[in-house]
C-alpha positions as a Markdown table, in Angstrom:
| # | Residue | x | y | z |
|---|---|---|---|---|
| 1 | Unk | 121.3 | 93.8 | 98.3 |
| 2 | Unk | 118.3 | 92.3 | 97.1 |
| 3 | Unk | 115.5 | 93.4 | 98.5 |
| 4 | Unk | 111.8 | 94.5 | 98.2 |
| 5 | Unk | 110.2 | 97.3 | 99.8 |
| 6 | Unk | 107.1 | 97.5 | 100.6 |
| 7 | Unk | 104.4 | 100.7 | 101.6 |
| 8 | Unk | 106.9 | 103.3 | 101.5 |
| 9 | Unk | 105.7 | 106.8 | 103.3 |
| 10 | Unk | 106.3 | 109.9 | 102.8 |
| 11 | Unk | 108.0 | 109.6 | 106.1 |
| 12 | Unk | 111.9 | 109.5 | 106.7 |
| 13 | Unk | 112.1 | 106.0 | 107.5 |
| 14 | Unk | 112.8 | 105.2 | 103.9 |
| 15 | Unk | 115.7 | 107.8 | 103.5 |
| 16 | Unk | 117.4 | 105.2 | 105.2 |
| 17 | Unk | 117.5 | 103.1 | 102.5 |
| 18 | Unk | 118.8 | 106.2 | 100.5 |
| 19 | Unk | 122.1 | 105.7 | 98.9 |
| 20 | Unk | 124.4 | 109.2 | 100.1 |
| 21 | Unk | 127.6 | 109.3 | 99.5 |
| 22 | Unk | 127.4 | 105.9 | 97.2 |
| 23 | Unk | 127.4 | 104.1 | 100.3 |
| 24 | Unk | 124.7 | 102.4 | 102.1 |
| 25 | Unk | 123.8 | 101.9 | 105.6 |
| 26 | Unk | 125.8 | 100.3 | 108.0 |
| 27 | Unk | 123.6 | 98.8 | 110.5 |
| 28 | Unk | 119.7 | 98.8 | 110.2 |
| 29 | Unk | 116.8 | 98.7 | 112.3 |
| 30 | Unk | 114.2 | 96.5 | 112.3 |
| 31 | Unk | 111.4 | 99.1 | 110.8 |
| 32 | Unk | 114.2 | 99.6 | 107.4 |
| 33 | Unk | 113.7 | 95.6 | 107.6 |
| 34 | Unk | 110.4 | 96.1 | 107.5 |
| 35 | Unk | 109.8 | 98.6 | 105.0 |
| 36 | Unk | 112.5 | 96.2 | 102.6 |
| 37 | Unk | 110.0 | 93.1 | 103.2 |
| 38 | Unk | 106.5 | 94.5 | 103.7 |
| 39 | Unk | 106.4 | 92.4 | 106.6 |
| 40 | Unk | 105.2 | 94.0 | 109.6 |
| 41 | Unk | 107.9 | 95.0 | 112.8 |
| 42 | Unk | 105.7 | 92.1 | 114.8 |
| 43 | Unk | 106.9 | 89.3 | 112.1 |
| 44 | Unk | 110.1 | 90.4 | 112.0 |
| 45 | Unk | 110.6 | 90.4 | 115.8 |
| 46 | Unk | 108.9 | 87.2 | 115.9 |
| 47 | Unk | 111.2 | 85.6 | 113.0 |
| 48 | Unk | 114.2 | 87.4 | 115.6 |
| 49 | Unk | 113.0 | 85.3 | 118.4 |
| 50 | Unk | 112.4 | 81.6 | 116.4 |
| 51 | Unk | 116.3 | 82.6 | 115.0 |
| 52 | Unk | 114.9 | 83.4 | 111.2 |
| 53 | Unk | 116.8 | 87.2 | 112.0 |
| 54 | Unk | 119.8 | 87.3 | 113.4 |
| 55 | Unk | 121.4 | 90.5 | 114.0 |
| 56 | Unk | 122.7 | 92.3 | 117.7 |
| 57 | Unk | 121.0 | 94.3 | 120.5 |
| 58 | Unk | 122.7 | 97.7 | 121.0 |
| 59 | Unk | 120.9 | 99.7 | 123.9 |
| 60 | Unk | 117.6 | 97.9 | 123.6 |
| 61 | Unk | 117.7 | 98.1 | 119.8 |
| 62 | Unk | 117.9 | 95.5 | 116.8 |
| 63 | Unk | 120.4 | 96.1 | 114.4 |
| 64 | Unk | 121.2 | 94.0 | 111.4 |
| 65 | Unk | 124.0 | 94.5 | 109.1 |
| 66 | Unk | 123.4 | 94.1 | 105.5 |
| 67 | Unk | 124.8 | 90.3 | 105.6 |
| 68 | Unk | 122.3 | 89.6 | 108.4 |
| 69 | Unk | 119.4 | 90.6 | 106.0 |
| 70 | Unk | 120.6 | 88.6 | 103.2 |
| 71 | Unk | 120.3 | 85.6 | 104.6 |
| 72 | Unk | 117.0 | 86.5 | 106.0 |
| 73 | Unk | 116.1 | 87.4 | 102.6 |
| 74 | Unk | 117.1 | 84.1 | 101.2 |
| 75 | Unk | 115.0 | 81.9 | 103.3 |
| 76 | Unk | 112.6 | 80.0 | 101.3 |
| 77 | Unk | 110.1 | 80.6 | 104.0 |
| 78 | Unk | 111.2 | 83.9 | 104.6 |
| 79 | Unk | 111.0 | 84.5 | 100.5 |
| 80 | Unk | 107.4 | 83.0 | 100.6 |
| 81 | Unk | 106.0 | 85.4 | 103.1 |
| 82 | Unk | 107.7 | 88.8 | 101.1 |
| 83 | Unk | 105.8 | 86.9 | 98.0 |
| 84 | Unk | 102.9 | 87.0 | 100.3 |
| 85 | Unk | 102.6 | 90.5 | 101.3 |
| 86 | Unk | 103.3 | 91.5 | 97.6 |
| 87 | Unk | 100.2 | 90.1 | 96.4 |
| 88 | Unk | 98.6 | 91.4 | 98.8 |
| 89 | Unk | 99.3 | 94.7 | 97.4 |
| 90 | Unk | 98.0 | 93.6 | 94.5 |
| 91 | Unk | 95.0 | 91.9 | 96.1 |
| 92 | Unk | 94.5 | 94.7 | 98.5 |
| 93 | Unk | 93.8 | 97.0 | 95.5 |
| 94 | Unk | 91.8 | 95.5 | 94.0 |
| 95 | Unk | 89.5 | 94.7 | 96.5 |
| 96 | Unk | 89.7 | 98.9 | 98.2 |
| 97 | Unk | 86.8 | 100.3 | 96.3 |
| 98 | Unk | 86.3 | 102.9 | 98.3 |
| 99 | Unk | 89.4 | 105.2 | 97.7 |
| 100 | Unk | 89.6 | 108.9 | 97.9 |
| 101 | Unk | 92.5 | 110.0 | 95.5 |
| 102 | Unk | 92.1 | 109.0 | 92.0 |
| 103 | Unk | 94.7 | 106.5 | 91.8 |
| 104 | Unk | 96.6 | 103.3 | 89.7 |
| 105 | Unk | 98.1 | 100.1 | 90.3 |
| 106 | Unk | 101.3 | 99.0 | 87.9 |
| 107 | Unk | 103.1 | 95.8 | 88.0 |
| 108 | Unk | 106.8 | 96.5 | 85.9 |
| 109 | Unk | 108.7 | 93.7 | 85.2 |
| 110 | Unk | 112.1 | 94.5 | 83.4 |
| 111 | Unk | 115.2 | 91.7 | 82.0 |
| 112 | Unk | 118.1 | 92.5 | 83.9 |
| 113 | Unk | 120.9 | 90.7 | 82.5 |
| 114 | Unk | 122.4 | 90.1 | 85.7 |
| 115 | Unk | 121.8 | 91.3 | 89.8 |
| 116 | Unk | 123.5 | 94.0 | 89.7 |
| 117 | Unk | 121.5 | 95.7 | 87.3 |
| 118 | Unk | 118.5 | 94.6 | 88.7 |
| 119 | Unk | 120.5 | 96.2 | 92.2 |
| 120 | Unk | 121.0 | 99.7 | 90.2 |
| 121 | Unk | 117.3 | 99.8 | 89.1 |
| 122 | Unk | 116.0 | 98.8 | 93.1 |
| 123 | Unk | 118.0 | 102.1 | 94.4 |
| 124 | Unk | 117.2 | 104.3 | 91.6 |
| 125 | Unk | 113.8 | 103.9 | 92.4 |
| 126 | Unk | 114.2 | 104.3 | 95.6 |
| 127 | Unk | 116.2 | 107.5 | 94.9 |
| 128 | Unk | 113.3 | 108.5 | 92.6 |
| 129 | Unk | 110.9 | 107.8 | 95.9 |
| 130 | Unk | 113.1 | 110.0 | 97.6 |
| 131 | Unk | 112.6 | 113.1 | 95.4 |
| 132 | Unk | 108.6 | 112.5 | 95.6 |
| 133 | Unk | 106.4 | 115.0 | 97.4 |
| 134 | Unk | 103.6 | 112.6 | 97.8 |
| 135 | Unk | 101.9 | 112.0 | 100.7 |
| 136 | Unk | 101.5 | 107.8 | 99.9 |
| 137 | Unk | 102.6 | 105.5 | 97.8 |
| 138 | Unk | 102.7 | 101.8 | 97.7 |
| 139 | Unk | 105.6 | 99.5 | 96.5 |
| 140 | Unk | 107.8 | 96.7 | 96.1 |
| 141 | Unk | 110.9 | 95.6 | 94.5 |
| 142 | Unk | 112.2 | 92.3 | 94.2 |
| 143 | Unk | 115.0 | 91.1 | 91.8 |
| 144 | Unk | 114.3 | 87.7 | 90.9 |
| 145 | Unk | 117.9 | 85.3 | 90.8 |
| 146 | Unk | 116.5 | 82.6 | 88.6 |
| 147 | Unk | 114.5 | 84.4 | 86.0 |
| 148 | Unk | 116.7 | 87.3 | 85.7 |
| 149 | Unk | 114.5 | 89.8 | 86.2 |
| 150 | Unk | 113.3 | 93.4 | 88.2 |
| 151 | Unk | 109.2 | 93.8 | 89.5 |
| 152 | Unk | 108.4 | 96.7 | 90.5 |
| 153 | Unk | 104.6 | 96.7 | 91.6 |
| 154 | Unk | 104.4 | 100.6 | 92.5 |
| 155 | Unk | 100.6 | 102.0 | 93.7 |
| 156 | Unk | 99.3 | 105.4 | 94.1 |
| 157 | Unk | 98.2 | 109.0 | 91.8 |
| 158 | Unk | 98.4 | 107.7 | 88.7 |
| 159 | Unk | 100.5 | 110.7 | 87.4 |
| 160 | Unk | 102.9 | 110.1 | 89.7 |
| 161 | Unk | 103.1 | 106.4 | 89.6 |
| 162 | Unk | 103.9 | 106.9 | 86.0 |
| 163 | Unk | 106.7 | 108.8 | 85.9 |
| 164 | Unk | 108.6 | 107.3 | 88.4 |
| 165 | Unk | 107.9 | 104.3 | 86.0 |
| 166 | Unk | 109.5 | 106.2 | 83.2 |
| 167 | Unk | 112.0 | 107.5 | 84.9 |
| 168 | Unk | 113.6 | 104.3 | 86.1 |
| 169 | Unk | 114.4 | 102.1 | 82.8 |
| 170 | Unk | 118.3 | 101.6 | 82.6 |
């Protein structure tokens, strides 16, 4: 699965993106997709209404398969929205000059010979983030199939951000 992950905070929400017993979740919620793409819940709901994201509604809750998400993320319009959100992460970091704590913004590009290697790097990043005891770390992951490149954008405390990058090298 190619996915972007943005604005991960120390909550249990991102645990759903983690591999447990080598199995990804079978169904994902709107909140999961928002974390994967960096798009807001409201934006995701708008895309559902417009028919850009298809899923099933069970007991009033929207649920999506990995295939539903892949179709959605691979729509050109959605790809552009995700790119804009990723750029906004960096731009917001630059503009915000009233940070309470020291923070660093790293953009890490890593060549990956194929999608499977890119996916492995993304899963490793998720696992590492789940082990950190941070109050907040903002991050985006994306695998560019055409250029065979993994891009990580990580914003957080300098020591933990650098540690994350070091641990995630393949």
